[in-house]
C-alpha positions in Angstrom: 5.5 76.0 177.5 2.4 75.8 179.9 4.8 77.5 183.0 6.8 79.9 180.1 3.9 80.7 177.9 0.9 80.8 179.5 2.6 83.0 182.4 3.7 84.5 179.7 0.6 85.6 177.9 -0.6 86.6 181.6 1.9 89.2 181.9 2.0 90.6 178.6 -1.9 91.2 179.3 -1.7 93.0 182.6 0.8 95.8 181.2 -0.8 96.0 178.3 -4.2 96.4 180.3 -2.1 99.6 182.0 -1.2 101.4 179.2 -4.6 101.3 177.7 -6.3 101.8 181.2 -8.4 98.1 181.6 -8.4 96.5 184.5 -5.8 93.1 183.7 -7.8 90.0 182.9 -6.9 87.1 180.6 -7.7 86.3 177.0 -10.1 83.7 177.0 -9.1 80.3 175.7 -11.2 77.9 173.8 -12.7 75.6 176.0 -13.4 73.2 173.0 -9.4 72.7 173.3 -7.7 69.8 174.2 -5.2 70.2 177.3 -1.5 69.9 176.7 -0.5 66.5 176.5 0.9 65.4 179.5 4.5 65.4 180.0 5.4 66.4 176.7 8.7 69.1 175.7 7.0 72.2 174.9 7.8 73.7 171.2 10.2 76.6 173.3 12.0 76.6 176.6 11.8 79.0 179.4 14.0 81.3 177.9 13.6 80.4 174.3 9.8 81.6 175.0 10.5 84.4 177.3 12.8 85.8 174.4 10.0 85.2 172.0 7.2 87.1 174.9 9.4 89.9 175.9 8.8 92.1 173.7 7.8 95.9 174.8 7.1 99.3 173.1 10.4 100.8 172.0 10.1 104.3 173.0 9.6 107.3 170.6 9.7 110.7 172.0 8.6 113.7 169.2 8.1 116.8 169.1 5.0 118.5 167.8 7.3 119.4 164.6 8.5 115.7 164.3 5.2 114.8 164.0 4.6 115.3 159.6 8.0 113.2 159.0 7.4 110.9 161.6 4.2 110.4 159.9 6.0 109.7 156.5 8.5 107.4 158.4 5.6 105.1 159.8 3.7 104.9 156.5 7.0 103.9 154.5 7.6 101.4 157.5 4.4 100.1 157.1 4.3 99.5 153.5 7.7 97.5 154.0 5.9 95.4 156.7 8.5 96.8 159.7 6.0 97.1 162.1 6.7 97.1 165.7 10.7 95.6 166.6 12.5 98.4 166.5 11.5 102.5 167.2 12.2 102.9 163.6 8.7 100.8 163.0 5.2 101.7 162.1 3.5 100.8 165.7 6.3 102.6 167.9 6.3 105.6 165.8 2.3 105.5 165.2 2.1 105.4 169.2 4.3 108.4 169.6 2.3 110.4 167.3 -1.1 109.4 169.7 0.3 110.9 172.3 1.4 113.5 170.5 -1.5 114.1 169.3 -4.0 112.1 170.6 -7.3 112.9 168.8 -5.6 113.2 165.3 -7.7 110.7 163.0 -5.0 110.1 160.7 -3.3 108.5 162.9 -5.4 106.5 164.7 -6.3 104.9 161.0 -3.3 104.4 160.1 -2.7 102.3 163.2 -5.3 100.6 162.8 -3.5 99.8 159.2 -0.7 98.9 161.2 -2.8 96.0 163.5 -4.1 94.4 160.9 -1.0 94.3 158.8 0.3 92.5 162.2 -2.7 90.5 162.4 -2.1 89.2 158.2 1.7 88.8 159.5 0.7 86.4 162.0 -2.2 84.8 160.5 0.2 84.5 157.4 2.9 82.7 159.9 0.7 80.6 161.6 -0.3 79.1 158.1 3.7 78.1 157.7 4.2 77.4 161.2 2.3 74.0 160.6 5.4 72.2 160.3 8.0 75.5 160.9 9.1 75.8 164.5 10.2 79.2 163.2 7.6 80.2 161.8 5.3 79.5 164.4 7.7 81.4 167.1 7.1 84.7 164.8 3.3 84.3 165.1 3.7 83.9 168.7 5.5 87.0 168.8 2.9 88.8 166.8 0.6 87.6 169.6 3.1 88.7 172.0 2.6 92.4 170.2 -0.7 92.5 169.8 -2.0 91.2 173.3 0.3 94.1 175.2 -1.4 96.9 172.3 -4.8 95.6 171.9 -6.1 92.9 174.3 -9.7 93.6 174.1 -10.4 94.1 170.2 -12.2 90.7 168.8 -9.9 90.3 165.9 -7.2 89.9 168.4 -9.0 88.0 170.8 -9.7 85.4 168.0 -5.8 85.4 166.7 -4.2 84.4 169.8 -6.5 81.8 170.4 -5.4 80.7 166.9 -1.9 80.6 168.2 -3.3 79.2 171.1 -4.4 75.8 169.2 -1.4 75.8 166.8 1.2 76.0 169.5 -1.0 72.9 171.1 -1.0 71.4 167.8 2.5 71.6 167.7 3.5 70.2 170.7 0.8 67.3 170.1 2.4 66.4 167.0 6.0 66.4 168.4 4.2 64.1 170.7 3.0 61.8 167.7 6.3 62.0 166.2 8.4 60.2 169.2 5.9 57.8 170.1 5.7 56.3 166.5 9.7 56.4 166.5 9.0 54.6 170.1 6.8 51.5 168.2 3.3 53.0 169.8 1.4 54.1 166.8 -1.8 53.9 169.1 -5.1 53.2 167.0 -9.3 54.5 166.7 -10.8 53.6 169.6 -7.9 53.3 172.4 -9.1 55.6 175.2 -5.4 55.5 176.8 -4.6 58.4 175.2 -0.8 56.9 175.0 -0.4 56.6 171.1 0.5 58.3 167.8 -2.9 58.4 166.5 -4.4 59.7 169.6 -1.8 62.4 169.5 -2.1 63.7 166.1 -6.0 63.4 165.9 -5.4 66.1 169.0 -3.6 68.1 166.9 -5.8 68.2 163.6 -8.8 68.8 166.2 -7.2 71.9 167.1 -6.0 72.7 163.6 -8.0 70.7 161.1 -6.0 71.5 157.6 -2.1 70.2 159.9 -0.7 68.9 156.9 2.4 67.6 159.6 -0.4 66.0 161.7 -2.0 64.2 158.5 1.3 63.2 157.9 1.8 62.0 161.0 -1.9 59.7 160.5 -0.6 58.3 157.3 2.6 57.1 159.0 0.0 55.9 162.2 -1.7 54.2 158.9 1.9 52.9 157.0 2.6 50.9 161.4 -0.5 49.7 161.3 -0.3 48.2 157.8 3.1 46.7 158.2 1.6 45.1 161.8 -0.8 43.0 160.2 1.6 42.3 157.4 4.3 40.9 159.9 0.9 39.0 161.6 -0.1 37.6 158.3 3.5 36.3 157.5 3.4 34.5 161.3 0.8 32.8 160.5 -2.0 35.3 163.1 -4.5 36.5 160.5 -6.8 37.2 162.9 -4.4 39.9 164.8 -3.5 40.4 160.6 -7.7 41.4 160.3 -7.5 43.7 163.7 -4.4 45.3 162.5 -5.7 46.2 159.1 -9.4 47.2 160.6 -7.5 49.6 162.6 -5.8 51.2 159.9 -8.8 51.4 157.5 -9.9 53.9 160.5 -6.9 56.2 159.9 -7.5 58.2 157.3 -9.4 56.0 155.4 -7.9 56.4 152.3 -9.6 54.4 149.4 -6.0 52.4 147.4 -3.9 52.0 150.7 -6.3 49.2 152.4 -7.7 47.5 149.5 -4.3 47.0 148.4 -2.8 45.7 151.2 -5.7 43.4 152.3 -4.5 41.7 148.7 -1.5 41.0 149.7 -2.5 39.5 153.0 -5.2 37.3 151.0 -2.4 36.2 149.0 0.0 35.7 152.0 -3.6 33.3 153.8 -3.9 31.4 150.4 -0.6 30.2 150.7 -0.8 29.6 153.9 -3.7 27.5 153.3 -3.0 25.5 150.6 0.0 24.4 152.3 -2.1 23.4 155.3 -4.3 21.8 153.0 -1.4 20.1 151.5 -0.3 19.0 154.8 -3.7 17.4 155.8 -3.8 15.6 153.1 -0.4 14.1 153.1 -1.2 13.6 157.0 -4.5 11.4 156.0 -2.4 8.9 154.3 -0.3 8.0 157.6 -1.9 5.5 160.2 -2.6 7.8 163.1 -2.6 10.9 160.6 -6.3 11.5 161.1 -5.8 13.9 164.2 -2.8 15.8 162.4 -5.0 16.1 159.0 -7.9 17.6 161.6 -5.1 20.2 163.4 -4.4 21.4 159.8 -8.1 21.8 158.6 -9.0 24.0 162.4 -6.0 26.4 161.5 -7.3 26.6 157.8 -10.6 27.5 159.3 -9.3 30.3 161.8 -7.6 31.9 159.1 -10.1 31.2 155.8 -13.5 31.6 154.7 -15.0 27.9 155.2 -16.0 27.7 151.9 -12.7 28.4 150.7 -12.1 25.4 147.9 -9.1 23.7 149.5 -10.2 23.9 153.2 -13.9 22.0 151.8 -11.1 19.8 150.0 -9.5 18.8 152.7 -12.7 18.6 155.4 -14.4 16.3 153.0 -11.4 14.1 153.0 -11.3 14.0 157.0 -14.6 13.3 157.0 -14.3 10.6 154.5 -11.7 8.6 156.9 -13.7 9.8 159.6 -16.5 7.7 158.7 -15.5 5.2 156.4 -11.3 4.9 156.8 -9.7 4.7 153.3 -13.4 3.9 151.8 -16.1 6.3 150.5 -19.7 5.5 150.9 -21.2 3.3 148.3 -18.3 1.4 147.3 -18.6 -2.0 146.2 -15.2 -3.7 147.1 -14.3 -7.3 148.4 -11.4 -8.4 150.5 -8.5 -10.7 149.5 -8.3 -13.9 151.1 -5.5 -16.0 151.9 -5.9 -18.6 149.3 -6.1 -16.0 146.8 -9.4 -15.8 146.1 -12.0 -13.2 147.9 -14.7 -12.6 150.2 -18.0 -11.2 150.1 -19.1 -8.5 148.3 -19.4 -5.5 150.3 -20.9 -1.9 149.8 -20.2 1.2 152.5 -23.5 2.2 154.0 -23.2 5.9 155.1 -22.9 7.4 158.7 -26.0 9.0 159.7 -29.2 8.8 161.8 -32.7 7.8 162.3 -35.9 6.9 164.5 -35.2 3.2 165.5 -38.7 1.1 165.9 -42.5 2.1 165.1 -44.0 4.8 165.9 -46.6 5.0 168.3 -49.2 5.1 166.0 -48.7 1.6 163.9 -51.4 -0.4 164.1 -49.5 -3.3 164.0 -46.1 -2.6 166.1 -45.9 -3.6 170.2 -43.9 -2.6 172.9 -40.7 -4.9 171.7 -40.1 -2.1 168.7 -40.5 0.7 171.2 -40.0 3.2 172.5 -38.7 5.0 169.1 -35.7 6.2 169.5 -32.7 7.9 167.6 -29.7 7.1 166.8 -26.7 7.9 165.2 -23.8 5.6 163.5 -20.6 8.4 163.8 -19.1 6.0 161.1 -19.4 4.0 158.1 -19.8 0.1 157.8 -19.7 -2.0 154.9 -22.6 -4.4 154.7 -22.5 -7.9 152.0 -24.4 -7.2 149.1 -26.2 -10.4 149.6 -26.7 -13.0 152.2 -24.0 -15.8 152.8 -24.9 -18.7 150.2 -24.1 -22.1 150.8 -21.3 -22.2 148.5 -19.7 -19.5 150.6 -20.2 -21.6 153.5 -18.6 -24.6 152.4 -16.2 -23.0 152.1 -14.9 -22.4 155.6 -16.6 -25.6 157.0 -13.6 -27.4 154.8 -10.9 -25.0 155.3 -11.7 -25.4 159.4 -13.8 -28.5 159.7 -16.0 -26.6 161.7 -19.1 -28.7 162.8 -23.0 -26.0 162.7 -25.2 -26.9 165.6 -27.6 -28.2 162.8 -24.8 -31.3 162.2 -23.9 -32.2 165.6 -28.1 -32.8 166.6 -28.9 -34.1 163.4 -31.8 -32.4 162.6 -33.5 -28.7 162.4 -36.9 -27.2 161.1 -38.2 -27.7 157.5 -41.4 -26.6 155.2 -43.3 -29.7 155.0 -44.9 -28.7 151.4 -48.0 -31.1 152.2 -49.1 -29.8 155.4 -48.2 -26.4 154.8 -46.7 -26.2 158.0 -42.8 -26.0 159.7 -41.8 -29.2 161.1 -38.4 -30.9 162.1 -36.8 -33.1 160.3 -33.3 -35.2 160.9 -30.7 -35.3 158.4 -31.0 -31.1 158.1 -28.1 -28.6 158.3 -26.4 -26.0 156.3 -26.5 -28.0 152.9 -30.3 -28.3 152.9 -32.6 -25.9 151.4 -35.8 -24.9 153.5 -38.0 -27.9 152.5 -34.7 -30.2 153.4 -33.9 -30.5 149.9 -29.7 -30.3 148.9 -29.6 -26.3 148.1 -28.2 -25.0 145.5 -24.4 -23.3 146.2 -26.1 -19.7 145.5 -28.7 -19.8 148.2 -28.9 -18.1 151.4 -27.4 -20.9 153.7 -30.1 -21.8 156.4 -29.9 -24.3 159.5 -27.6 -21.7 161.1 -27.4 -20.8 164.6 -26.0 -17.3 165.5 -22.9 -19.3 166.9 -22.7 -20.4 163.4 -22.7 -17.4 161.9 -20.1 -15.6 164.5 -17.8 -18.6 163.1 -17.7 -17.9 160.3 -17.4 -14.0 160.3 -14.1 -14.6 162.7 -12.7 -17.1 159.7 -13.3 -14.2 156.9 -11.3 -11.9 159.8 -8.3 -14.3 159.9 -8.8 -15.1 156.2 -8.3 -10.9 155.0 -6.9 -9.5 158.3 -10.3 -6.8 158.2 -12.5 -7.4 161.4 -15.5 -8.9 160.0 -18.9 -9.6 162.2 -22.5 -9.6 162.6 -24.4 -6.5 161.8 -26.2 -4.6 165.5 -29.5 -4.9 165.1 -29.3 -1.3 164.5 -27.3 -1.3 161.9 -29.4 -3.4 160.3 -32.7 -1.8 161.1 -30.2 1.5 158.9 -29.6 -0.5 156.6 -33.1 -2.2 155.6 -35.0 1.8 155.8 -32.2 3.1 153.5 -32.7 6.5 154.6 -36.4 5.9 154.9 -38.3 6.2 157.9 -42.0 4.6 156.2 -43.8 1.5 157.8 -42.0 -0.9 155.2 -38.5 -0.5 154.0 -40.2 0.4 150.1 -42.6 3.2 152.7 -45.9 3.3 153.7 -47.6 1.7 150.2 -49.3 -1.6 151.0 -48.0 -3.5 149.3 -43.8 -4.0 147.5 -43.1 -2.5 144.3 -42.8 -5.1 141.8 -39.5 -7.5 142.2 -38.6 -5.6 145.0 -38.7 -8.2 147.5 -39.3 -12.4 148.1 -42.5 -12.3 150.7 -45.7 -13.4 151.0 -48.3 -12.3 148.2 -51.7 -13.7 147.2 -50.4 -14.0 143.8 -48.1 -16.4 144.7 -48.5 -20.3 144.6 -46.6 -23.1 146.0 -45.5 -27.0 144.2 -48.2 -28.0 145.8 -50.9 -25.4 145.2 -51.1 -23.9 148.2 -51.8 -20.2 148.8 -51.1 -17.6 151.5 -53.6 -16.7 153.7 -51.8 -13.5 155.0 -50.3 -11.8 152.7 -49.9 -8.6 150.4 -52.3 -8.5 148.0 -52.2 -8.8 144.6 -48.8 -9.1 144.9 -46.3 -11.7 143.4 -42.9 -12.5 143.0 -43.0 -15.8 141.9 -40.7 -17.7 144.5 -42.3 -20.3 146.9 -39.0 -20.8 149.5 -36.0 -18.8 150.0 -34.5 -17.3 145.7 -30.7 -17.0 145.2 -29.0 -14.4 146.3 -29.7 -11.5 144.5 -32.5 -12.1 142.8 -34.4 -9.1 143.5 -33.7 -5.3 142.9 -31.6 -3.5 145.4 -32.5 -1.1 147.8 -31.1 2.8 148.2 -28.0 1.5 149.3 -27.1 -1.1 147.1 -28.4 -4.0 149.6 -30.6 -7.3 148.3 -33.1 -8.9 150.1 -33.0 -7.6 153.3 -37.4 -7.4 153.6 -37.2 -10.3 152.1 -35.2 -14.3 151.1 -34.7 -14.7 154.6 -34.7 -13.0 157.7 -30.7 -12.7 159.4 -29.1 -13.5 162.9 -27.8 -10.2 164.2 -25.6 -9.3 167.2 -27.6 -8.4 169.4 -29.5 -10.1 172.5 -33.0 -10.3 173.2 -34.0 -7.3 175.2 -38.3 -6.2 175.3 -38.1 -2.8 174.0 -35.7 -0.6 174.0 -35.4 1.3 177.0 -31.7 1.9 178.2 -30.6 0.8 174.4 -27.4 2.5 173.0 -28.2 5.5 170.6 -25.2 4.9 168.9 -25.5 1.8 166.3 -23.8 -0.2 169.1 -25.1 -4.0 169.3 -26.8 -4.6 172.1 -25.5 -7.7 173.8 -25.9 -9.2 177.8 -22.5 -12.1 178.2 -24.0 -15.6 178.2 -27.8 -14.4 176.6 -29.9 -17.0 175.4 -31.8 -15.5 173.5 -30.1 -13.5 170.1 -32.1 -11.0 167.7 -33.4 -12.1 163.8 -34.5 -9.0 161.7 -36.0 -8.5 158.4 -38.5 -10.3 156.9 -38.3 -13.6 154.6 -40.1 -15.6 152.0 -43.1 -17.0 154.8 -43.1 -13.8 156.8 -47.0 -12.3 157.0 -47.3 -8.5 156.0 -46.7 -7.0 160.1 -43.0 -8.9 160.1 -41.7 -7.1 156.9 -42.5 -3.7 158.5 -38.8 -1.9 158.8 -39.4 -2.2 162.8 -40.6 -6.1 162.9 -37.6 -7.5 165.2 -38.0 -11.4 167.0 -35.5 -13.6 168.9 -34.5 -17.2 169.3 -32.6 -19.2 171.0 -28.3 -20.0 170.5 -29.4 -23.1 169.2 -32.1 -22.0 167.3 -32.0 -23.2 163.1 -34.9 -23.1 160.5 -35.5 -23.2 157.4 -36.4 -18.7 157.3 -33.0 -17.6 158.8 -30.0 -16.7 157.7 -27.5 -14.3 158.7 -24.9 -11.9 156.1 -21.9 -10.0 157.1 -20.1 -7.0 158.1 -16.7 -5.4 158.0 -15.6 -2.7 160.4 -13.9 0.1 158.3 
């Protein structure tokens, strides 16, 4: 068509200008009009276009005597719309009259009327030529006549520009339809110009009201919507969203996109619920945590993180990750092989805290510093109370184990007459703080850290779960119970009433002694350890962490926290000779009740102030 139509227009212009006495010139083409699509098939081949553009003015020879009848025939043809094709048409007759009588004003007026009628016919054909090739060719043929006869007329120039745009718009729409059929709808924002959308967009630039191009745009939108739905069915909701976003930019239909979005959201919702169910099922299987995480990751790729199904699975995964089959705050016991129950445990929530004493703590020392950040990524179960004499008795009787104080025959006890701690013979785990026989509900005393670990090994064998001593970090984390004050209860200079068995100026020994270094005004009613659980639990549901008896932990002694683990794990050196104990006791001065306070004893050390409690791995 470039070769046919353009060359045809040029040839006609040269001929027409020769008839009119003007120099040859090309009718202007609008500068903003886009180029013809490369590689497309034009609406007409060279031969067909030649037929459209091959019009020449039919010869009409008139004698002066024929003028009146010829004028009558021209008026009749003009009224009938027969304007140019034959010698009986209005325009050839009027040109014959013009040659016969060049200065006749009436003939000139009729010729101008014929030109206007021809323009009107062409414009009518253009309007129909949006999707009718025959109508477009009719408009082109009238353009050929107009360009040949009146190439300089402004109305003709304007019309020829319209014909040119209509023809190129046809070509672009034809190309767009072919690209759609080939599965290439294109999309807004693509700059390669090689999609149906781009072709129809070019057509609409040329002819803004083109119904054919608009219909093509609707087909592009439908193709993109279909792609979005197919992607959603395949679970690729990112691609579905991308395709739908492109479809929304095609023609801004107020109903189509929202309806499609609802369908895709329904597909997404069903997929999310299926993934949730699969994740929850996996959590019930050994090793299913990774599968559940994969399901959650897929859910989060396709759904809002606030989606209830996503939130539910994430919470369940979080619980299993940090607590196994348990939940924070849960209280439970494990069954023993003899049918009895083990120690009562409470699940301590995972979390993080700053371990050690702050620089501005006047009673802190280098052993408690530097204060450092510790994160416990997994919860653990801690015994709600210290291990009792009765519980330790079951262990000794079941295993025949001989604790260290029993084998050597002595330990440190409190002497009520002198107010000092002294070594006494015949003292072991069955003894109270002052050497008398202990009650079964008293915290067990006079045991080493190794004795405590022997007890945890027995519990592990009995229950099938992993019991151990807490790490120093786990103990301080549980002791603080979410607080960061100097004391487990905060920064108040005295414990809340009934909270801990610690030294208070209101306490009095059986011999009438009082503490010289104690919490002013505080009294708990006990001189020596109280039965376990006699005082209020802390925020994690744990009793007596800050008082009653200090407790062995799993760590070896280190002077300060440089290079200490940041994970909450025990800091252990093979063959260490000194073990850590934490928490205040019934005989602790206020400085020893601080949350950061720490002390150590030898591997064989036993006395009337140190007991222990157990931790169970989740």
